[in-house]
Kinemage of the C-alpha trace (Angstrom):
@kinemage 1
@onewidth
@group {chain A} dominant
@subgroup {mainchain}
@vectorlist {calphas} color= white
{ca met a 1} P 41.034 -56.118 51.442
{ca his a 2} L 43.501 -54.230 53.571
{ca gly a 3} L 47.163 -54.198 54.530
{ca cys a 4} L 47.490 -52.755 58.040
{ca gly a 5} L 44.333 -50.694 57.541
{ca asn a 6} L 45.332 -49.365 54.106
{ca asp a 7} L 42.216 -50.631 52.318
{ca phe a 8} L 41.479 -51.453 48.696
{ca ile a 9} L 38.622 -52.613 46.517
{ca leu a 10} L 39.886 -55.444 44.297
{ca ile a 11} L 38.141 -56.004 40.974
{ca asp a 12} L 39.007 -59.116 39.029
{ca glu a 13} L 39.534 -58.320 35.346
{ca his a 14} L 41.621 -61.412 34.732
{ca glu a 15} L 39.026 -62.763 32.297
{ca gly a 16} L 38.063 -59.426 30.759
{ca glu a 17} L 37.224 -55.802 31.422
{ca val a 18} L 34.623 -55.168 34.136
{ca val a 19} L 34.891 -51.381 34.318
{ca ser a 20} L 35.524 -49.689 30.972
{ca glu a 21} L 38.868 -47.947 30.530
{ca ser a 22} L 37.221 -44.546 30.122
{ca arg a 23} L 35.365 -44.894 33.450
{ca lys a 24} L 37.988 -46.444 35.719
{ca gly a 25} L 38.962 -43.108 37.292
{ca glu a 26} L 35.365 -42.007 37.777
{ca phe a 27} L 34.422 -45.419 39.157
{ca ser a 28} L 37.258 -45.263 41.681
{ca met a 29} L 36.076 -41.887 42.970
{ca val a 30} L 32.508 -43.186 43.418
{ca ala a 31} L 33.391 -46.577 44.905
{ca cys a 32} L 36.055 -45.258 47.304
{ca arg a 33} L 33.858 -42.531 48.801
{ca arg a 34} L 33.309 -43.597 52.395
{ca arg a 35} L 29.688 -43.727 53.623
{ca phe a 36} L 28.431 -43.075 50.077
{ca gly a 37} L 30.184 -45.908 48.216
{ca ile a 38} L 32.029 -49.018 49.358
{ca gly a 39} L 34.767 -46.917 50.925
{ca ala a 40} L 38.501 -47.451 50.403
{ca asp a 41} L 41.848 -45.750 49.855
{ca gly a 42} L 42.004 -47.075 46.312
{ca val a 43} L 40.830 -49.565 43.690
{ca ile a 44} L 43.028 -52.384 42.402
{ca phe a 45} L 42.268 -54.061 39.086
{ca val a 46} L 43.560 -57.626 38.761
{ca cys a 47} L 44.616 -58.043 35.106
{ca lys a 48} L 46.273 -60.674 32.963
{ca ser a 49} L 49.943 -60.140 32.256
{ca arg a 50} L 50.805 -58.855 28.814
{ca asp a 51} L 53.441 -61.537 28.187
{ca ser a 52} L 54.439 -65.004 29.343
{ca glu a 53} L 57.360 -63.738 31.454
{ca his a 54} L 55.063 -62.272 34.126
{ca asp a 55} L 52.308 -63.802 36.250
{ca ala a 56} L 49.766 -60.974 36.377
{ca arg a 57} L 49.350 -57.208 36.102
{ca met a 58} L 48.179 -54.805 38.789
{ca arg a 59} L 46.591 -51.427 38.120
{ca ile a 60} L 45.753 -49.167 41.030
{ca phe a 61} L 43.625 -46.026 41.171
{ca asn a 62} L 43.567 -43.589 44.083
{ca ala a 63} L 40.388 -42.377 45.748
{ca asp a 64} L 40.576 -39.154 43.706
{ca gly a 65} L 40.462 -41.129 40.443
{ca ser a 66} L 44.140 -40.748 39.534
{ca glu a 67} L 46.114 -43.836 38.543
{ca ala a 68} L 49.115 -44.610 40.753
{ca glu a 69} L 52.279 -46.465 39.811
{ca met a 70} L 52.052 -49.101 42.536
{ca ser a 71} L 51.443 -49.693 46.252
{ca gly a 72} L 53.332 -51.822 48.756
{ca asn a 73} L 50.294 -52.609 50.908
{ca gly a 74} L 48.183 -52.985 47.779
{ca met a 75} L 50.687 -55.431 46.294
{ca arg a 76} L 50.413 -57.663 49.360
{ca cys a 77} L 46.614 -57.696 48.976
{ca phe a 78} L 47.012 -58.401 45.260
{ca ala a 79} L 49.420 -61.298 45.843
{ca lys a 80} L 47.152 -62.883 48.454
{ca tyr a 81} L 44.157 -62.577 46.127
{ca val a 82} L 45.731 -64.075 43.004
{ca tyr a 83} L 47.362 -66.932 44.915
{ca glu a 84} L 44.334 -67.951 46.960
{ca arg a 85} L 42.040 -67.669 43.893
{ca gly a 86} L 44.378 -69.896 41.878
{ca leu a 87} L 45.152 -67.222 39.291
{ca val a 88} L 48.870 -67.591 40.076
{ca his a 89} L 50.270 -70.901 41.309
{ca ser a 90} L 53.820 -69.900 42.193
{ca arg a 91} L 54.445 -68.522 45.677
{ca arg a 92} L 57.064 -66.202 44.218
{ca met a 93} L 55.533 -64.138 41.450
{ca lys a 94} L 56.435 -61.370 39.009
{ca ile a 95} L 53.769 -58.680 38.778
{ca glu a 96} L 53.596 -55.894 36.198
{ca thr a 97} L 52.820 -52.394 37.498
{ca leu a 98} L 53.152 -48.870 36.152
{ca gly a 99} L 56.101 -48.535 38.541
{ca gly a 100} L 57.928 -51.532 37.083
{ca ile a 101} L 58.089 -55.253 37.843
{ca ile a 102} L 57.374 -56.077 41.507
{ca ile a 103} L 58.191 -59.474 43.022
{ca pro a 104} L 56.025 -60.593 45.959
{ca glu a 105} L 56.430 -63.942 47.700
{ca val a 106} L 53.636 -65.409 49.818
{ca glu a 107} L 54.027 -67.460 52.983
{ca cys a 108} L 51.174 -69.888 53.633
{ca ile a 109} L 49.627 -72.200 56.185
{ca asn a 110} L 47.343 -74.805 54.566
{ca asp a 111} L 47.340 -72.769 51.335
{ca lys a 112} L 46.069 -69.679 53.152
{ca val a 113} L 48.383 -66.702 52.779
{ca thr a 114} L 49.564 -65.360 56.134
{ca thr a 115} L 52.447 -63.047 55.246
{ca ile a 116} L 53.756 -61.502 52.043
{ca arg a 117} L 57.354 -60.463 51.407
{ca val a 118} L 57.639 -57.967 48.575
{ca phe a 119} L 60.873 -57.090 46.813
{ca met a 120} L 60.617 -53.317 46.394
{ca gly a 121} L 63.850 -52.842 44.454
{ca lys a 122} L 66.422 -50.088 44.791
{ca pro a 123} L 65.503 -46.436 45.325
{ca arg a 124} L 66.312 -43.367 43.301
{ca phe a 125} L 67.192 -40.430 45.550
{ca glu a 126} L 66.421 -37.023 44.085
{ca arg a 127} L 67.337 -34.964 47.160
{ca leu a 128} L 68.657 -36.014 50.557
{ca asp a 129} L 67.726 -34.164 53.752
{ca ala a 130} L 67.717 -30.903 51.788
{ca pro a 131} L 65.797 -27.723 52.695
{ca leu a 132} L 62.617 -26.896 50.782
{ca tyr a 133} L 60.615 -23.714 51.188
{ca val a 134} L 57.001 -24.914 51.277
{ca asn a 135} L 54.887 -21.789 51.747
{ca glu a 136} L 54.488 -18.729 53.958
{ca gln a 137} L 52.649 -20.593 56.724
{ca ile a 138} L 55.045 -23.558 56.959
{ca gly a 139} L 58.316 -21.975 55.897
{ca glu a 140} L 61.274 -24.260 55.196
{ca leu a 141} L 61.399 -28.010 55.810
{ca lys a 142} L 64.209 -30.505 55.400
{ca leu a 143} L 63.100 -33.497 53.374
{ca thr a 144} L 64.322 -36.358 51.237
{ca ala a 145} L 62.786 -36.972 47.816
{ca ile a 146} L 62.966 -40.654 46.902
{ca asn a 147} L 61.345 -42.756 44.180
{ca leu a 148} L 60.514 -46.433 44.688
{ca gly a 149} L 58.351 -46.825 41.624
{ca asn a 150} L 56.223 -44.023 43.045
{ca pro a 151} L 57.411 -40.707 44.539
{ca his a 152} L 57.872 -39.986 48.256
{ca ala a 153} L 58.980 -37.042 50.341
{ca val a 154} L 60.351 -38.214 53.702
{ca ile a 155} L 60.382 -35.742 56.596
{ca leu a 156} L 61.985 -36.535 59.971
{ca val a 157} L 60.048 -35.017 62.879
{ca pro a 158} L 60.614 -35.146 66.664
{ca ser a 159} L 56.944 -35.914 67.320
{ca phe a 160} L 53.664 -36.190 65.435
{ca asp a 161} L 52.117 -33.706 67.860
{ca thr a 162} L 54.233 -30.737 66.801
{ca phe a 163} L 52.507 -29.908 63.476
{ca asp a 164} L 49.318 -30.177 61.422
{ca leu a 165} L 49.951 -33.341 59.417
{ca glu a 166} L 46.995 -32.749 57.085
{ca phe a 167} L 48.022 -29.209 56.187
{ca val a 168} L 51.735 -29.947 55.840
{ca gly a 169} L 51.076 -33.149 53.908
{ca arg a 170} L 48.724 -31.463 51.476
{ca ser a 171} L 51.111 -28.528 50.994
{ca val a 172} L 54.142 -30.729 50.272
{ca glu a 173} L 52.138 -33.159 48.097
{ca ser a 174} L 51.237 -30.386 45.645
{ca his a 175} L 54.478 -28.366 45.878
{ca pro a 176} L 55.832 -27.174 42.487
{ca ser a 177} L 58.990 -29.235 43.099
{ca phe a 178} L 56.806 -32.322 42.567
{ca pro a 179} L 55.059 -31.838 39.205
{ca asp a 180} L 53.367 -35.261 39.477
{ca arg a 181} L 52.607 -34.665 43.188
{ca thr a 182} L 54.179 -36.839 45.859
{ca asn a 183} L 53.375 -39.026 48.855
{ca val a 184} L 54.562 -37.470 52.121
{ca asp a 185} L 55.992 -39.582 54.963
{ca phe a 186} L 56.522 -38.217 58.482
{ca val a 187} L 59.030 -40.263 60.487
{ca val a 188} L 59.737 -40.418 64.227
{ca leu a 189} L 62.803 -42.316 65.462
{ca his a 190} L 62.404 -44.412 68.621
{ca pro a 191} L 65.093 -43.494 71.165
{ca asp a 192} L 64.952 -46.941 72.803
{ca gly a 193} L 65.170 -48.964 69.590
{ca glu a 194} L 67.865 -48.520 66.962
{ca asn a 195} L 65.767 -50.233 64.312
{ca glu a 196} L 62.304 -49.144 65.359
{ca ile a 197} L 60.479 -46.176 63.831
{ca ser a 198} L 56.968 -44.751 63.540
{ca val a 199} L 55.607 -43.472 60.228
{ca arg a 200} L 52.487 -41.572 59.238
{ca thr a 201} L 51.808 -41.004 55.545
{ca tyr a 202} L 49.809 -38.445 53.625
{ca glu a 203} L 49.178 -40.316 50.391
{ca arg a 204} L 48.977 -38.580 47.055
{ca gly a 205} L 45.365 -38.423 45.881
{ca val a 206} L 44.025 -39.945 49.115
{ca gly a 207} L 45.051 -38.049 52.261
{ca glu a 208} L 46.365 -39.666 55.426
{ca thr a 209} L 46.066 -43.440 55.398
{ca leu a 210} L 46.447 -45.918 58.251
{ca ser a 211} L 49.554 -47.376 56.621
{ca cys a 212} L 51.689 -47.064 53.495
{ca gly a 213} L 53.991 -49.862 52.376
{ca thr a 214} L 56.094 -47.870 49.923
{ca gly a 215} L 56.175 -44.996 52.440
{ca ser a 216} L 57.474 -47.281 55.179
{ca thr a 217} L 60.125 -48.642 52.821
{ca ala a 218} L 61.106 -45.177 51.597
{ca ser a 219} L 61.435 -44.005 55.208
{ca val a 220} L 63.775 -46.868 56.139
{ca leu a 221} L 65.880 -46.339 53.007
{ca thr a 222} L 66.189 -42.648 53.833
{ca leu a 223} L 67.263 -43.329 57.417
{ca asn a 224} L 69.809 -45.838 56.153
{ca glu a 225} L 71.227 -43.266 53.729
{ca leu a 226} L 71.528 -40.811 56.634
{ca gly a 227} L 73.246 -43.419 58.836
{ca leu a 228} L 70.467 -43.441 61.433
{ca ile a 229} L 69.666 -47.178 61.423
{ca asn a 230} L 71.526 -50.481 61.354
{ca ala a 231} L 71.022 -51.845 57.835
{ca asp a 232} L 72.237 -55.306 58.894
{ca ala a 233} L 69.036 -55.960 60.863
{ca pro a 234} L 65.325 -55.697 59.944
{ca val a 235} L 63.548 -52.444 60.837
{ca thr a 236} L 60.148 -52.499 62.521
{ca val a 237} L 57.870 -49.759 61.206
{ca his a 238} L 54.922 -48.790 63.399
{ca thr a 239} L 52.030 -47.307 61.422
{ca pro a 240} L 48.590 -46.335 62.792
{ca gly a 241} L 47.131 -49.502 61.219
{ca gly a 242} L 49.776 -51.986 62.355
{ca asp a 243} L 53.416 -52.983 62.109
{ca leu a 244} L 55.457 -53.688 58.990
{ca arg a 245} L 59.012 -54.950 58.599
{ca val a 246} L 61.569 -53.625 56.134
{ca glu a 247} L 64.748 -55.539 55.301
{ca leu a 248} L 67.637 -53.977 53.402
{ca lys a 249} L 69.792 -56.285 51.275
{ca asp a 250} L 72.471 -55.723 48.648
{ca glu a 251} L 69.931 -56.282 45.872
{ca gly a 252} L 67.414 -53.827 47.340
{ca ala a 253} L 64.653 -53.443 49.931
{ca tyr a 254} L 62.036 -55.956 51.039
{ca leu a 255} L 58.691 -55.120 52.668
{ca val a 256} L 57.120 -57.784 54.899
{ca gly a 257} L 53.614 -57.702 56.316
{ca pro a 258} L 50.092 -59.149 56.317
{ca ala a 259} L 47.066 -58.717 54.064
{ca glu a 260} L 43.474 -59.430 55.027
{ca glu a 261} L 40.299 -60.045 53.074
{ca val a 262} L 37.365 -58.241 54.694
{ca phe a 263} L 34.369 -59.056 52.503
{ca glu a 264} L 33.221 -59.914 48.990
{ca gly a 265} L 30.140 -58.439 47.376
{ca val a 266} L 28.383 -56.803 44.436
{ca phe a 267} L 28.403 -53.059 43.837
{ca val a 268} L 25.786 -51.538 41.549
{ca tyr a 269} L 27.466 -48.874 39.435
{ca lys a 270} L 25.354 -46.959 36.947
C-alpha cells in the first residue's frame, strides 16, 4: 500500500504472529530492499490492541530494520486496511502506536475508503528556528526540532535546487543533537499561496521518500509557530508523491490524504 508514494508492506498479525519478534527487523530489511525483495519504505504489522479501549495496534519498521514510533502516511494505509478487511467496524478508530494513541477517521464511498483524516495531536517543540552547526562541509543551519510522536527537524529553504538534499539530510539525521536520529523536512514556501507549501523529507532509517505525513504536519506546525501561515485555513502540502492537507485546530493537528492498495501476494522468507 502507499500514501502519496510513501509505500509500505502490510502484514496482518491480527490473529497471531507471522514474523517472529526476533526477526522483524531483519525481515524488514530483506523485504523492503527494492529490486531484491518486495520493495518499500517500511513494513507495518497489523496487531490486535492490548486492551478493549483501543481498536488495533500498529507497529512499523523502517527499511533499515529499526522500529519507528509511527507514520502519518502509514497510519492512513493501516486505517484503510483494517476498515476494509472488517477488522475494525468504526469509521473513527483509536490505534495504539509506539508514539502514542493515534485517531484516524475514514471517509468512504460504498464501503471503500477514499480519504483518511488522522488526528496527529499536539507537537512538542524542542528548538525553534535555532542555529545548529552540522559539520565542516555544511556549516550552520537554522532548524526547528519538533516531536509529533516521532522526531523531525524542519528546515526552511528558498529552493530545493540550492543544496544536496541527500547529504544534508543524512548529516542532520545522525547529528549528535539527535541521539535517536531524526527525520529531516525541507520546506519551500509558495509566494503566490499563503497556505501552500512544498516539502521533501529525508526519513530516518530510509532516505528520501516521496511523501511523509508526519513531516508534512511538522512542517505546517513549524510555519504556524513562526507566523508564516494562516492557521484558520487548511494548508496544502505538495510532496513529490502527491498532495496532502493539514488542518490546525485548538485540539491539535489533522492530516488528510488518500491511501491506495497496490497488490496482495505471498513472499517466501527463509
